[in-house]
C-alpha positions in Angstrom: 17.7 14.6 5.8 14.3 13.4 4.5 14.2 10.0 3.0 12.5 9.4 -0.4 9.4 7.3 -0.3 9.6 4.2 -2.4 6.3 3.1 -3.9 5.5 -0.2 -5.5 2.4 -1.6 -7.3 0.3 -4.0 -5.3 0.8 -7.6 -6.3 -3.0 -8.0 -6.2 -3.4 -5.5 -9.0 -2.1 -7.8 -11.7 -1.5 -6.3 -15.1 -4.5 -3.9 -15.0 -4.3 -0.1 -14.7 -6.8 -0.2 -11.8 -4.4 -0.6 -9.0 -3.0 0.8 -5.8 0.6 1.6 -4.9 2.1 0.9 -1.4 5.1 2.4 0.4 5.9 0.2 3.4 8.2 0.9 6.4 8.7 -0.4 9.9 6.2 2.3 11.0 3.4 1.1 8.7 2.3 1.9 5.1 1.1 4.5 2.8 -1.4 3.5 0.1 -2.5 5.5 -2.9 -4.5 5.1 -6.2 -2.1 4.8 -9.1 -4.4 6.8 -11.4 -5.0 9.6 -8.8 -1.6 10.1 -7.2 -2.2 13.8 -6.9 -5.1 13.2 -4.5 -2.7 12.0 -1.8 -2.5 8.8 0.2 -3.9 6.9 3.2 -1.6 6.3 6.1 -1.8 3.1 8.2 0.2 2.4 11.4 2.2 -0.8 11.6 -0.4 -2.7 13.7 -3.2 -1.7 11.3 -1.2 -2.6 8.2 -0.1 -6.0 9.6 -3.8 -6.8 10.5 -4.9 -5.8 7.0 -2.3 -8.0 5.3 -3.2 -10.9 7.6 -6.8 -10.6 6.6 -6.2 -10.3 2.9 -3.8 -13.3 2.9 -6.3 -15.4 4.9 -9.1 -14.5 2.4 -6.8 -15.5 -0.6 -6.4 -19.0 0.6 
């Protein structure tokens, strides 16, 4: 049975309509443009996604 993908808006998007949505799992993450959902998504493996989050959080400090 296929599991439904649960998307959430990025916390970095704030209250704007210019944002991305993320669906995370233990295998990595899917990322898509909120305004262009029909165009598909990018897929990142767990190691790639963890490295990306580490970099973003370090830059936010």
